[in-house]
N, C-alpha and C positions, 0 to 999 in steps of 0.2 A: 485414601488418602489421597487429597489434592496437586494437581501438579499445575505446574509453571506455566506450561502454554502443551495443545495439543501430541501425541506422539509422534511422529514425521513416517509419515507410509512412503515415500516415493524418497529414491538418490535426488538432488536434482545439482544436475551438471552443466544446466543452460547460464546466460548471463555470466556473473563475472563469476560464477565457479565455473566455468571452463576454463580457467586463465588460473584462478587460484583453488585450494580444497577450502579458503578459509577468510574470502575478502573483506568478511567485517571484521576480526584480530590481525589483519593489515590493515585495514584504516584505524586503529586504534593504537597502533605499533606505532603509527608515523605517525599524528595527532601527540602520543604522547613524547616522541623525539620531538619533535617539534622545541616542544617547553625549556626545553634545557639548550638548545639550540638559543632562541627567539632571547633569554633571559645569558645567554652567553654563561654558562652557568660551568665552568666545566666538573663541579662535581655531581655534578646534576647527572653529565652525561655517566659516567663510573659507574655512581647509584642505579640508573637506568641499563648501564650493557653489564654490569653483577648480576640482578636483579630480577627489576624489569620483563627483559628478554629473553633472559633464561627460562621463567615463570611461567611464560605466556606457550613455551614448546614446549616445555613438561608437562603444561595441562593437556598442549594441543595431542601430541602422543602416547603417553600414559593414561589419558580420561576417554578425550576422544574421537581420535578414533579410534580407540577399544571394543567404542558403543557404537559405533557406528559399519565397526567389522560386526559385534554383536547382530546391529538391525540389519545390515546387506550382506553381510559373505561375502562372495566372489565379486559384485557387482560393485561394492567400495574397493576392493583389494584391486580389482582393472584398469577403476579411475583414479585409485593415489596412481600405480603405475604412469598414469597418460600426466597427469596434475600435478601443478607444484605445491606444495604446502603450503607455502607463507607467500612468498613474493611472483608479482603476476609474470608468468611464463609465457613462450608461444608451447604448443600440446610437446611432448617428448612421445616420439617414433615403443611403439612397442614391440616387441619382435615373441 
């Protein structure tokens, strides 16, 4: 079968990935949030918070993170303990 992109061979934890496990999704969520805000659309905001945001979280948690655990195992689990899923934050201390 064909693949969309080559399989990632190492877990990237540098650059923007130091602060969030999903910098691209964070950017897209911010961009899509800006649309109903700039349009002054309360209905758009309701749809965003009821459909778009939960959909993104469900995809990250139930699809993407399971793939990463399967591909990188303990390395990803340790990274997940230190770095925020979505919102860029300083590193958490791992005990």
